[in-house]
N, CA and C of each residue as an Amber inpcrd file, in Angstrom:
protein
   672
  -9.9540000  18.3510000  -8.2980000  -9.0860000  17.3320000  -8.8980000
  -8.3000000  16.6250000  -7.8030000  -8.3310000  15.3020000  -7.8360000
  -7.5370000  14.5230000  -6.8970000  -6.0500000  14.7010000  -7.1810000
  -5.2360000  14.5880000  -6.1070000  -3.7850000  14.6390000  -6.2770000
  -3.3290000  13.6060000  -7.2970000  -3.9870000  12.4590000  -7.3330000
  -3.5670000  11.3750000  -8.2110000  -4.0530000  11.5530000  -9.6460000
  -4.7670000  12.6480000  -9.9120000  -5.1430000  12.9920000 -11.2740000
  -4.4670000  14.2850000 -11.7280000  -3.7210000  14.9090000 -10.8370000
  -3.0110000  16.1510000 -11.1410000  -1.7250000  15.8020000 -11.8910000
  -1.5760000  16.2210000 -13.1600000  -0.3930000  15.8320000 -13.9360000
   0.9280000  16.2080000 -13.2730000   0.9820000  17.3730000 -12.6100000
   2.2210000  17.7980000 -11.9630000   2.5290000  16.8910000 -10.7740000
   1.5090000  16.6220000  -9.9510000   1.7090000  15.7530000  -8.7840000
   2.0970000  14.3440000  -9.2170000   1.4610000  13.8420000 -10.2670000
   1.7690000  12.4960000 -10.7490000   3.2060000  12.4330000 -11.2590000
   3.6180000  13.4780000 -11.9860000   4.9720000  13.4930000 -12.5570000
   6.0420000  13.4260000 -11.4820000   5.7530000  13.9830000 -10.2890000
   6.7490000  14.0180000  -9.2150000   6.4580000  12.9840000  -8.1240000
   5.4760000  12.1080000  -8.3630000   5.0440000  11.1870000  -7.3180000
   6.1840000  10.3190000  -6.7990000   6.9850000   9.7840000  -7.7080000
   8.0140000   8.8200000  -7.2990000   9.0420000   9.4160000  -6.3510000
   9.1730000  10.7450000  -6.3340000  10.1610000  11.3880000  -5.4680000
   9.7070000  11.4680000  -4.0090000   8.3990000  11.4410000  -3.7670000
   7.9050000  11.7740000  -2.4380000   7.8630000  10.6200000  -1.4290000
   7.3360000   9.4420000  -1.7840000   7.2410000   8.3910000  -0.7580000
   8.5470000   8.0740000  -0.0420000   9.7020000   7.9870000  -0.7470000
  10.9360000   7.6940000   0.0070000  11.3040000   8.7770000   1.0100000
  10.8070000   9.9920000   0.8010000  11.1100000  11.0920000   1.7170000
  10.0980000  11.2200000   2.8450000   8.9610000  10.5600000   2.7100000
   7.9010000  10.6880000   3.7070000   7.6670000   9.4130000   4.5130000
   8.0600000   8.2790000   3.9600000   7.7980000   6.9930000   4.6130000
   9.1170000   6.4120000   5.1040000   9.3280000   6.3410000   6.4030000
  10.5950000   5.7960000   6.9180000  10.8610000   4.3810000   6.3950000
  12.0660000   4.1630000   5.8930000  12.4270000   2.8370000   5.4030000
  11.6270000   2.3930000   4.1960000  11.2770000   3.3210000   3.3190000
  10.3850000   3.0210000   2.1960000  10.8960000   1.8550000   1.3460000
  12.1420000   1.9150000   0.9300000  12.6820000   0.8420000   0.0890000
  12.8230000  -0.4590000   0.8650000  13.1570000  -0.3620000   2.1480000
  13.2110000  -1.5610000   2.9840000  11.8240000  -2.1710000   3.1600000
  10.8050000  -1.3330000   3.1920000   9.4320000  -1.8280000   3.2870000
   9.1170000  -2.7420000   2.1080000   9.5290000  -2.3430000   0.9160000
   9.3130000  -3.1910000  -0.2610000  10.0860000  -4.4990000  -0.1420000
  11.3160000  -4.4200000   0.3420000  12.1160000  -5.6400000   0.4870000
  11.4880000  -6.5820000   1.5050000  11.0040000  -6.0320000   2.6090000
  10.3510000  -6.8710000   3.6120000   9.0820000  -7.4970000   3.0520000
   8.2980000  -6.7110000   2.3150000   7.0650000  -7.2370000   1.7270000
   7.3650000  -8.3960000   0.7900000   8.4110000  -8.2760000  -0.0150000
   8.7700000  -9.3490000  -0.9400000   9.1700000 -10.6140000  -0.1820000
   9.9100000 -10.4480000   0.9040000  10.3060000 -11.6070000   1.7130000
   9.0720000 -12.3180000   2.2730000   8.1040000 -11.5560000   2.7510000
   6.8990000 -12.1410000   3.3320000   6.0510000 -12.8290000   2.2650000
   5.9820000 -12.2450000   1.0830000   5.2110000 -12.8540000   0.0030000
   5.8410000 -14.1460000  -0.4930000   7.1640000 -14.1360000  -0.6530000
   7.8390000 -15.3040000  -1.2300000   7.7730000 -16.5060000  -0.2930000
   7.5570000 -16.2900000   1.0000000   7.4110000 -17.4090000   1.9340000
   6.3080000 -18.3620000   1.4920000   5.2450000 -17.8360000   0.9060000
   4.1150000 -18.6690000   0.4940000   4.0100000 -18.7640000  -1.0310000
   4.3870000 -17.7070000  -1.7490000   4.2590000 -17.7120000  -3.2070000
   5.3670000 -18.5140000  -3.8680000   6.5430000 -18.5520000  -3.2360000
   7.6770000 -19.2090000  -3.8560000   8.2650000 -18.3670000  -4.9770000
   9.2130000 -18.9210000  -5.7350000   9.8880000 -18.1400000  -6.7660000
   9.0670000 -17.9180000  -8.0270000   7.9830000 -18.6820000  -8.1960000
   7.0970000 -18.5270000  -9.3550000   5.6910000 -18.2870000  -8.8260000
   5.1730000 -17.0840000  -9.0140000   3.8770000 -16.7720000  -8.4520000
   3.1990000 -15.6280000  -9.1590000   1.9240000 -15.4610000  -8.8630000
   1.1040000 -14.3850000  -9.4300000   0.6180000 -13.5320000  -8.2660000
   1.0160000 -12.2600000  -8.2470000   0.7710000 -11.3660000  -7.1200000
  -0.2440000 -10.2960000  -7.5060000  -1.2250000 -10.0930000  -6.6520000
  -2.2050000  -9.0240000  -6.8130000  -1.7240000  -7.7900000  -6.0680000
  -1.7050000  -6.6410000  -6.7500000  -1.2540000  -5.3850000  -6.1440000
  -2.4180000  -4.3960000  -6.1810000  -2.9950000  -4.1300000  -5.0220000
  -4.0690000  -3.1470000  -4.9150000  -3.4480000  -1.7840000  -4.6260000
  -3.7670000  -0.7990000  -5.4750000  -3.1210000   0.5030000  -5.3840000
  -1.8100000   0.4840000  -6.1400000  -1.8690000  -0.0150000  -7.3680000
  -0.6520000  -0.2380000  -8.1590000  -0.1420000   1.0160000  -8.8580000
  -0.9090000   2.1120000  -8.7840000  -0.4990000   3.3340000  -9.4570000
   0.8590000   3.8250000  -8.9970000   1.6530000   4.2800000  -9.9430000
   3.0160000   4.7080000  -9.6340000   4.0130000   3.5980000  -9.9130000
   3.6430000   2.3590000  -9.6420000   4.4580000   1.2110000  -9.9940000
   5.6760000   0.9670000  -9.1360000   5.8250000   1.6880000  -8.0260000
   7.0540000   1.5760000  -7.2430000   7.2420000   0.1880000  -6.6460000
   6.1910000  -0.3540000  -6.0140000   6.3590000  -1.6670000  -5.4050000
   6.4440000  -2.7620000  -6.4660000   5.6730000  -2.6520000  -7.5480000
   5.7680000  -3.6690000  -8.5910000   7.1540000  -3.6870000  -9.2190000
   7.7310000  -2.5290000  -9.4230000   9.0770000  -2.4770000  -9.9910000
  10.0860000  -3.1270000  -9.0350000   9.9420000  -2.8330000  -7.7390000
  10.8450000  -3.4250000  -6.7480000  10.6800000  -4.9390000  -6.7010000
   9.4290000  -5.4150000  -6.6830000   9.1870000  -6.8550000  -6.6270000
   9.6790000  -7.5510000  -7.8980000   9.3600000  -6.9580000  -9.0420000
   9.7150000  -7.5900000 -10.3190000  11.2210000  -7.6670000 -10.5080000
  11.9300000  -6.6880000  -9.9680000  13.3800000  -6.6800000 -10.0960000
  14.0170000  -7.8140000  -9.3080000  13.4880000  -8.0920000  -8.1290000
  14.0980000  -9.1190000  -7.2710000  13.4920000 -10.5000000  -7.4630000
  12.2950000 -10.5760000  -8.0850000  11.6120000 -11.8600000  -8.2660000
  11.2580000 -12.0460000  -9.7430000  12.2070000 -12.4900000 -10.5530000
  11.9680000 -12.5960000 -11.9970000  10.9300000 -13.6420000 -12.3830000
  10.5460000 -14.5090000 -11.4460000   9.5480000 -15.5260000 -11.7410000
   8.1310000 -15.1180000 -11.3870000   7.9270000 -13.9310000 -10.8790000
   6.5880000 -13.4770000 -10.5110000   5.9080000 -12.7440000 -11.6550000
   4.5720000 -12.9120000 -11.7140000   3.7100000 -12.0820000 -12.5600000
   2.8510000 -11.2040000 -11.6370000   2.3340000 -10.1240000 -12.1910000
   1.5950000  -9.1680000 -11.3690000   0.3090000  -8.7290000 -12.0560000
  -0.7330000  -8.6090000 -11.2490000  -1.9640000  -7.9430000 -11.6710000
  -2.1450000  -6.7510000 -10.7490000  -2.1560000  -5.5600000 -11.3370000
  -2.2660000  -4.3380000 -10.5520000  -3.5880000  -3.6390000 -10.7860000
  -4.1260000  -3.0550000  -9.7300000  -5.4030000  -2.3460000  -9.7890000
  -5.2420000  -0.9700000  -9.1650000  -5.7780000   0.0560000  -9.8350000
  -5.7200000   1.4200000  -9.2950000  -6.8210000   2.2370000  -9.9630000
  -7.4780000   3.1480000  -9.2140000  -8.5620000   3.9350000  -9.8100000
  -8.0910000   5.1020000 -10.6790000  -6.8100000   5.4500000 -10.6250000
  -6.3090000   6.6230000 -11.3380000  -5.6240000   6.2150000 -12.6380000
  -6.1840000   6.6620000 -13.7660000  -5.5790000   6.3720000 -15.0620000
  -4.1960000   7.0040000 -15.1660000  -4.0510000   8.2030000 -14.6040000
  -2.7600000   8.8920000 -14.6700000  -1.6930000   8.1280000 -13.8990000
  -2.0520000   7.6150000 -12.7290000  -1.0880000   6.8570000 -11.9310000
  -0.7600000   5.5110000 -12.5770000  -1.7270000   4.9160000 -13.2510000
  -1.4390000   3.6820000 -13.9770000  -0.4940000   3.9460000 -15.1450000
  -0.6460000   5.1180000 -15.7660000   0.2950000   5.4860000 -16.8180000
   1.7070000   5.5970000 -16.2830000   1.8430000   6.1860000 -15.0990000
   3.1580000   6.2800000 -14.4660000   3.6850000   4.8810000 -14.1300000
   2.7950000   3.9950000 -13.6840000   3.2010000   2.6210000 -13.3720000
   3.7340000   1.9230000 -14.6170000   3.0940000   2.1310000 -15.7470000
   3.5740000   1.5070000 -16.9880000   4.9790000   1.9900000 -17.3260000
   5.2070000   3.2810000 -17.1450000   6.5390000   3.8290000 -17.4200000
   7.5640000   3.2790000 -16.4430000   7.2070000   3.2450000 -15.1680000
   8.1210000   2.7920000 -14.1300000   8.5160000   1.3280000 -14.3190000
   7.5960000   0.5250000 -14.8160000   7.8220000  -0.9170000 -14.8960000
   8.0810000  -1.4000000 -16.3190000   8.4710000  -0.5070000 -17.2030000
   8.6830000  -0.8770000 -18.6160000   9.5520000  -2.1210000 -18.8040000
  10.6550000  -2.2730000 -18.0640000  11.4840000  -3.4760000 -18.2770000
  10.7740000  -4.7830000 -17.9490000   9.6680000  -4.6990000 -17.2100000
   8.9680000  -5.9060000 -16.7620000   7.5570000  -5.9850000 -17.3500000
   7.3010000  -5.2410000 -18.4220000   5.9400000  -5.0850000 -18.9450000
   5.2960000  -6.4060000 -19.3290000   6.0840000  -7.3790000 -19.7530000
   5.5160000  -8.6560000 -20.1830000   4.9830000  -9.4820000 -19.0200000
   5.2730000  -9.0660000 -17.7850000   4.8080000  -9.8100000 -16.6100000
   3.7530000  -9.0540000 -15.8150000   3.2850000  -7.9200000 -16.3520000
   2.3830000  -7.0530000 -15.5950000   1.1150000  -6.7600000 -16.3860000
  -0.0350000  -6.9180000 -15.7240000  -1.3300000  -6.5360000 -16.2790000
  -1.9610000  -5.5260000 -15.3340000  -2.4340000  -4.4110000 -15.8770000
  -2.9970000  -3.3440000 -15.0550000  -4.4740000  -3.1480000 -15.3680000
  -5.2500000  -2.8630000 -14.3230000  -6.6850000  -2.6310000 -14.4550000
  -7.0370000  -1.3120000 -13.7690000  -7.8030000  -0.4680000 -14.4330000
  -8.2770000   0.7850000 -13.8250000  -9.5470000   0.4960000 -13.0400000
  -9.5270000   0.7910000 -11.7480000 -10.6990000   0.5530000 -10.9190000
 -10.3200000   0.2130000  -9.4950000 -11.2640000  -0.3980000  -8.7960000
 -11.0780000  -0.7670000  -7.4020000 -10.9780000  -2.2920000  -7.2910000
 -11.0380000  -2.8320000  -6.1000000 -10.7820000  -4.2560000  -5.9130000
 -11.7750000  -5.1120000  -6.6930000 -13.0080000  -4.6550000  -6.8730000
 -13.9700000  -5.4650000  -7.6130000 -13.6390000  -5.5460000  -9.0970000
 -12.6890000  -4.7080000  -9.5500000 -12.2300000  -4.7590000 -10.9340000
 -11.2080000  -5.8740000 -11.1310000 -10.5720000  -6.3000000 -10.0660000
  -9.5200000  -7.3080000 -10.1560000 -10.1040000  -8.6550000 -10.5610000
  -9.3630000  -9.4450000 -11.3440000  -9.8020000 -10.8000000 -11.6790000
  -9.9610000 -11.6320000 -10.4060000 -10.7110000 -12.7340000 -10.4840000
 -10.9780000 -13.5360000  -9.2850000  -9.7790000 -14.3110000  -8.7790000
  -8.7360000 -14.4240000  -9.5890000  -7.5680000 -15.1840000  -9.1600000
  -7.7760000 -16.6670000  -9.3870000  -7.2940000 -17.5430000  -8.4960000
  -6.6760000 -17.1910000  -7.2110000  -5.2180000 -16.7890000  -7.3610000
  -4.8040000 -15.8260000  -6.5350000  -3.4480000 -15.3030000  -6.5550000
  -2.6000000 -15.9700000  -5.4800000  -1.2840000 -15.9240000  -5.7070000
  -0.3380000 -16.5110000  -4.7590000   0.0530000 -15.5570000  -3.6380000
  -0.3920000 -14.3100000  -3.7130000  -0.1100000 -13.3110000  -2.6970000
  -0.7230000 -11.9840000  -3.1180000  -0.8110000 -11.0670000  -2.1880000
  -1.3730000  -9.7560000  -2.4960000  -0.7350000  -8.7000000  -1.5990000
  -0.6700000  -7.4870000  -2.1170000  -0.1660000  -6.3580000  -1.3400000
  -1.0700000  -5.1490000  -1.5120000  -1.0430000  -4.3060000  -0.5260000
  -1.6590000  -2.9760000  -0.6050000  -0.7910000  -2.0530000   0.2390000
   0.0450000  -1.2910000  -0.4220000   1.0170000  -0.4440000   0.2690000
   0.6740000   1.0200000   0.0350000   0.4580000   1.7520000   1.1260000
   0.1000000   3.1810000   1.1010000  -1.1960000   3.4230000   0.3400000
  -2.1520000   2.5140000   0.5070000  -3.4140000   2.6150000  -0.2240000
  -4.6480000   2.5490000   0.6640000  -4.7030000   1.5750000   1.5720000
  -5.9490000   1.3440000   2.2930000  -6.3410000   2.4810000   3.2230000
  -5.4050000   3.3720000   3.5540000  -5.8080000   4.5160000   4.3900000
  -6.7180000   5.4870000   3.6390000  -6.8930000   5.2810000   2.3210000
  -7.8500000   6.0810000   1.5540000  -9.2460000   5.4700000   1.5450000
  -9.3580000   4.2160000   1.9620000 -10.6360000   3.5090000   1.8950000
 -11.4810000   3.8580000   3.1170000 -12.7120000   4.3370000   2.9220000
 -13.5700000   4.6990000   4.0600000 -13.7220000   3.5400000   5.0420000
 -13.8690000   3.8740000   6.3110000 -13.9720000   2.8570000   7.3560000
 -15.0540000   1.8280000   7.0430000 -16.2140000   2.3080000   6.5680000
 -17.3290000   1.3990000   6.3350000 -17.0790000   0.4540000   5.1570000
 -16.0640000   0.7380000   4.3440000 -15.7450000  -0.1150000   3.2010000
 -14.4820000  -0.9510000   3.4270000 -13.8170000  -0.7490000   4.5550000
 -12.5160000  -1.3850000   4.7600000 -12.6360000  -2.9150000   4.8200000
 -13.5520000  -3.4180000   5.6370000 -13.6810000  -4.8700000   5.7750000
 -14.1380000  -5.4910000   4.4610000 -15.0490000  -4.8320000   3.7620000
 -15.5140000  -5.3340000   2.4650000 -14.3600000  -5.4530000   1.4850000
 -13.4900000  -4.4550000   1.4730000 -12.3250000  -4.4830000   0.5940000
 -11.3730000  -5.6050000   0.9770000 -11.1160000  -5.7460000   2.2720000
 -10.2330000  -6.8090000   2.7310000 -10.8050000  -8.1920000   2.4140000
 -12.1090000  -8.3610000   2.5610000 -12.7360000  -9.6430000   2.2120000
 -12.5450000  -9.9500000   0.7310000 -12.6970000  -8.9190000  -0.1100000
 -12.5480000  -9.1200000  -1.5500000 -11.1210000  -9.5190000  -1.9030000
 -10.1470000  -8.9770000  -1.1860000  -8.7530000  -9.3950000  -1.3880000
  -8.5810000 -10.8460000  -0.9540000  -9.0730000 -11.1640000   0.2410000
  -8.9160000 -12.5270000   0.7730000  -9.5640000 -13.5640000  -0.1300000
 -10.7210000 -13.2390000  -0.7070000 -11.4240000 -14.1730000  -1.5760000
 -10.6600000 -14.4510000  -2.8740000  -9.7230000 -13.5850000  -3.2190000
  -8.9430000 -13.7500000  -4.4510000  -7.6100000 -14.4650000  -4.2140000
  -7.3560000 -14.8770000  -2.9900000  -6.0860000 -15.5100000  -2.6550000
  -6.2210000 -17.0270000  -2.5160000  -5.1490000 -17.7210000  -2.8560000
  -5.0910000 -19.1560000  -2.6020000  -5.0100000 -19.4010000  -1.0930000
  -5.5310000 -20.5070000  -0.6140000  -5.3790000 -20.8210000   0.8160000
  -3.9050000 -20.8410000   1.2120000  -3.6070000 -20.1590000   2.3120000
  -2.2390000 -20.0940000   2.8030000  -1.4300000 -18.9470000   2.2410000
  -1.9720000 -18.2180000   1.2660000  -1.2440000 -17.0930000   0.6780000
  -1.1410000 -15.9400000   1.6690000  -0.0990000 -15.1470000   1.5160000
   0.0960000 -13.9850000   2.3780000  -0.4630000 -12.7220000   1.7360000
  -1.0350000 -11.8820000   2.5760000  -1.4400000 -10.5300000   2.2150000
  -0.6110000  -9.5710000   3.0450000   0.0190000  -8.6040000   2.3850000
   0.8670000  -7.6160000   3.0530000   0.2700000  -6.2360000   2.8360000
   0.0530000  -5.5010000   3.9240000  -0.4640000  -4.1380000   3.7970000
   0.3260000  -3.2120000   4.7100000   0.4750000  -1.9590000   4.2690000
   1.1560000  -0.9410000   5.0750000   0.6100000   0.4220000   4.6830000
   0.3450000   1.2510000   5.6970000  -0.2320000   2.5730000   5.4430000
  -0.2680000   3.3460000   6.7670000  -0.8740000   4.5190000   6.7440000
  -1.0280000   5.2920000   7.9740000  -1.8470000   4.5090000   8.9940000
  -1.3680000   4.4560000  10.2200000  -2.1320000   3.9020000  11.3330000
  -1.5030000   4.4140000  12.6150000  -2.3050000   5.0790000  13.4370000
  -1.7970000   5.6790000  14.6610000  -2.9420000   5.8170000  15.6600000
  -2.6600000   6.1330000  16.9220000  -3.7220000   6.2420000  17.9190000
  -4.7900000   7.2530000  17.5150000  -6.0150000   6.9950000  17.9630000
  -7.1230000   7.8460000  17.5680000  -7.3570000   9.0560000  18.4500000
  -6.7350000   9.0920000  19.6350000  -6.9360000  10.2440000  20.5050000
  -6.3480000  11.4980000  19.8470000  -7.0490000  12.6330000  19.9000000
  -6.6000000  13.8260000  19.1800000  -5.1700000  14.2510000  19.4810000
  -4.7710000  14.2300000  20.7520000  -3.4180000  14.6760000  21.0930000
  -2.3730000  13.7200000  20.5200000  -2.5860000  12.4240000  20.6810000
  -1.6370000  11.4390000  20.1600000  -1.5920000  11.4730000  18.6440000
  -2.7500000  11.6160000  18.0110000  -2.8070000  11.6900000  16.5520000
  -2.0110000  12.8850000  16.0410000  -2.1980000  14.0410000  16.6720000
  -1.4700000  15.2390000  16.2510000   0.0310000  15.0710000  16.4330000
   0.4380000  14.3910000  17.4920000   1.8630000  14.1760000  17.7360000
   2.4730000  13.3060000  16.6410000   1.8040000  12.1970000  16.2920000
   2.3610000  11.3090000  15.2760000   2.4070000  11.9740000  13.9060000
   1.4060000  12.7880000  13.6110000   1.4230000  13.4720000  12.3180000
   2.4540000  14.5990000  12.2830000   2.7460000  15.1930000  13.4340000
   3.8210000  16.1900000  13.4620000   5.1680000  15.5050000  13.2370000
   5.3160000  14.3060000  13.7560000   6.5480000  13.5400000  13.5190000
   6.6670000  13.1590000  12.0420000   5.5510000  12.7920000  11.4380000
   5.5300000  12.5190000   9.9940000   6.0090000  13.7400000   9.2090000
   5.4930000  14.9190000   9.5790000   5.8780000  16.1500000   8.8910000
   7.3530000  16.4690000   9.1020000   7.8400000  16.2510000  10.3120000
   9.2510000  16.5290000  10.5870000  10.1660000  15.5660000   9.8240000
   9.7270000  14.3330000   9.6440000  10.5280000  13.3810000   8.8650000
  10.6340000  13.8520000   7.4210000   9.5210000  14.3180000   6.8610000
   9.5490000  14.8360000   5.4990000  10.4580000  16.0370000   5.3650000
  10.3950000  16.9420000   6.3360000  11.2650000  18.1180000   6.3000000
  12.7250000  17.7170000   6.4210000  13.0240000  16.7550000   7.2920000
  14.3990000  16.2870000   7.4590000  14.9080000  15.5710000   6.2170000
  13.9720000  15.1140000   5.3650000  14.3420000  14.4370000   4.1240000
  14.4640000  15.4030000   2.9510000  14.3000000  16.6950000   3.2310000
  14.5140000  17.6870000   2.1960000  13.2680000  18.2930000   1.5940000
  12.0880000  17.9120000   2.0800000  10.8570000  18.5110000   1.5820000
  10.5750000  19.8230000   2.3040000   9.7510000  20.6580000   1.6910000
   9.4230000  21.9500000   2.2750000   8.6740000  21.7630000   3.5970000
   9.1730000  22.3180000   4.6980000   8.5310000  22.1030000   6.0020000
   7.0790000  22.5490000   6.0520000   6.7740000  23.6630000   5.4260000
   5.3950000  24.1540000   5.4450000   4.4600000  23.2030000   4.7260000
   4.9190000  22.6530000   3.5930000   4.0570000  21.7470000   2.8310000
   3.8550000  20.4390000   3.5770000   4.8770000  19.9560000   4.2740000
   4.7070000  18.7070000   5.0170000   3.7980000  18.9070000   6.2290000
   3.9000000  20.0640000   6.8690000   2.9940000  20.3360000   7.9910000
   1.5550000  20.4550000   7.4920000   1.3650000  21.1190000   6.3550000
   0.0260000  21.2310000   5.7790000  -0.5170000  19.8620000   5.3940000
   0.3640000  19.0020000   4.8850000  -0.0580000  17.6480000   4.5370000
  -0.5060000  16.8870000   5.7740000   0.2000000  17.0640000   6.8920000
  -0.1950000  16.4000000   8.1250000  -1.5750000  16.8210000   8.5810000
  -1.8800000  18.1040000   8.4740000  -3.2090000  18.6100000   8.8410000
  -4.2700000  18.0180000   7.9280000  -3.9750000  17.9640000   6.6240000
  -4.9330000  17.4270000   5.6620000  -5.1960000  15.9490000   5.9060000
  -4.1580000  15.2090000   6.2620000  -4.3220000  13.7870000   6.5580000
  -5.2650000  13.5940000   7.7310000  -5.0640000  14.3720000   8.7810000
  -5.9270000  14.2700000   9.9630000  -7.3780000  14.5860000   9.6230000
  -7.5840000  15.5420000   8.7260000  -8.9310000  15.9930000   8.3860000
  -9.6400000  15.0910000   7.3890000  -8.8820000  14.4820000   6.4770000
  -9.5110000  13.8520000   5.3120000  -9.3810000  12.3370000   5.2330000
  -8.3300000  11.7670000   5.7990000  -8.1320000  10.3330000   5.6200000
  -8.8120000   9.5320000   6.7270000  -9.4830000   8.4560000   6.3630000
 -10.1500000   7.6030000   7.3670000  -9.1590000   6.6250000   8.0010000
  -8.1990000   7.1630000   8.7290000  -7.1340000   6.3500000   9.3120000
  -7.6610000   5.5490000  10.5080000  -7.3170000   4.2760000  10.5620000
  -7.6930000   3.4180000  11.6750000  -6.5370000   3.3020000  12.6620000
  -6.8610000   3.0030000  13.9070000  -5.8320000   2.7200000  14.8970000
  -5.2570000   1.3310000  14.6180000  -4.0750000   1.0170000  15.1500000
  -3.5370000  -0.3390000  14.9640000  -4.4940000  -1.4360000  15.4250000
  -5.1640000  -1.2410000  16.5420000  -6.1070000  -2.2570000  17.0250000
  -7.2680000  -2.4320000  16.0460000  -7.7600000  -1.3380000  15.4980000
  -8.8490000  -1.4170000  14.5230000  -8.3980000  -2.1080000  13.2360000
  -7.1590000  -1.8650000  12.8270000  -6.6270000  -2.5160000  11.6290000
  -6.6160000  -4.0300000  11.8200000  -6.1200000  -4.4830000  12.9470000
  -6.0260000  -5.9190000  13.1900000  -7.4150000  -6.5400000  13.3140000
  -8.3390000  -5.8050000  13.8940000  -9.7060000  -6.3070000  14.0060000
 -10.3560000  -6.4180000  12.6270000 -10.0860000  -5.4630000  11.7530000
 -10.6510000  -5.5010000  10.4000000 -10.1170000  -6.6850000   9.6120000
  -8.8290000  -6.9730000   9.7360000  -8.2510000  -8.1330000   9.0590000
  -8.8930000  -9.4290000   9.5590000  -9.0730000  -9.5180000  10.8640000
  -9.6960000 -10.7170000  11.4290000 -11.1410000 -10.8530000  10.9790000
 -11.8780000  -9.7500000  10.9650000 -13.2740000  -9.7870000  10.5340000
 -13.3830000 -10.1840000   9.0660000 -12.3970000  -9.8000000   8.2730000
 -12.3960000 -10.1410000   6.8500000 -12.0290000 -11.5960000   6.5940000
 -11.6220000 -12.3040000   7.6350000 -11.3480000 -13.7260000   7.5070000
  -9.8830000 -14.0970000   7.4450000  -8.9910000 -13.1270000   7.5930000
  -7.5600000 -13.4400000   7.6040000  -7.1620000 -14.0300000   8.9480000
  -6.1110000 -14.8470000   8.9330000  -5.5770000 -15.4300000  10.1560000
  -4.1090000 -15.0460000  10.3040000  -3.5380000 -15.3820000  11.4470000
  -2.1120000 -15.1490000  11.7120000  -1.7010000 -13.7090000  11.4080000
  -2.5040000 -12.7680000  11.8670000  -2.2180000 -11.3410000  11.6470000
  -1.0190000 -10.9390000  12.5010000  -0.0120000 -10.3400000  11.8730000
   1.2020000  -9.9710000  12.6020000   1.7570000  -8.6540000  12.0970000
   2.1230000  -7.7920000  13.0340000   2.7940000  -6.5440000  12.6940000
   4.2300000  -6.8470000  12.2610000   4.6560000  -6.2930000  11.1170000
   6.0380000  -6.5000000  10.6910000   6.7920000  -5.2000000  10.4750000
   6.0700000  -4.0670000  10.4980000   6.7180000  -2.7940000  10.1780000
   6.0600000  -1.6880000  10.9820000   6.8760000  -0.7810000  11.5050000
   6.3910000   0.4340000  12.1560000   7.3840000   1.5470000  11.8660000
   6.8970000   2.6190000  11.2720000   7.7470000   3.7590000  10.9610000
   7.0100000   5.0510000  11.2350000   7.2030000   5.5850000  12.4480000
   6.4950000   6.8020000  12.8710000   4.9880000   6.6170000  12.6830000
   4.3410000   7.3330000  11.7640000   2.8850000   7.2700000  11.6400000
   2.3920000   6.1050000  10.7940000   3.2890000   5.2630000  10.3150000
   2.9220000   4.1560000   9.4370000   3.0710000   2.8150000  10.1630000
   2.2150000   1.8630000   9.7900000   2.3080000   0.5010000  10.2880000
   2.0890000  -0.4610000   9.1270000   2.6400000  -1.6820000   9.2720000
   2.4430000  -2.6970000   8.2470000   2.1830000  -4.0490000   8.8660000
   1.2810000  -4.8350000   8.2510000   0.9210000  -6.1520000   8.7560000
   1.0280000  -7.2040000   7.6520000   1.2760000  -8.4170000   8.0470000
   1.1500000  -9.5650000   7.1630000   0.0730000 -10.4590000   7.7480000
  -0.7760000 -11.0110000   6.8610000  -1.8490000 -11.8930000   7.2930000
  -1.9860000 -13.0170000   6.2790000  -2.6500000 -14.0880000   6.7040000
  -2.7300000 -15.2910000   5.8770000  -4.1730000 -15.5660000   5.4800000
  -4.3760000 -15.9270000   4.2100000  -5.6860000 -16.3570000   3.7510000
  -5.9210000 -17.8010000   4.1860000  -7.0370000 -18.1080000   4.8140000
  -7.2720000 -19.4670000   5.3110000  -7.5660000 -20.4450000   4.1590000
């Protein structure tokens, strides 16, 4: 069973990202600022990895003129997203599936926060292309997730820092260290250089780093 299908893990999901991702709430605020530069106060935003609803709730609260289409493969996480975003339900449409499940748009902006590090390397560019094809020309795409050097020693160091941040935030040290080991073993994490190359190959322009928090990085890019 995937963590995102485990009822206990899903029930406690909202508690963990702020304790594991440095500047988690600020990350959402920065993403909204970058999106509104091109979307304006009235826009339709595509959210890939919408399960949990944390970023949609943050965006909807600060941008009352935005509508959202969210996509996520986990029915349980989409259920949590519906609960999290209840006050904004009339502006949100959710789809169970992957990027090919999303409507063609065109959207005024798109985000993928803490999601693309689950996408296999061989599917990363294909996924990014599918996002870009759903955006209006000039729209911004914002993504943030695990990204760190690929050398074994450097990778282990950054993941140990990730684990220590979680422990310093009140999580069980043993569980955060175990999570760091699992991430190294199971997630197809790209280096920052590989991330930027994938965005360029997918057809995005003006790729720029806007966020770095220990083992996490975030970029904004523009659909041509």
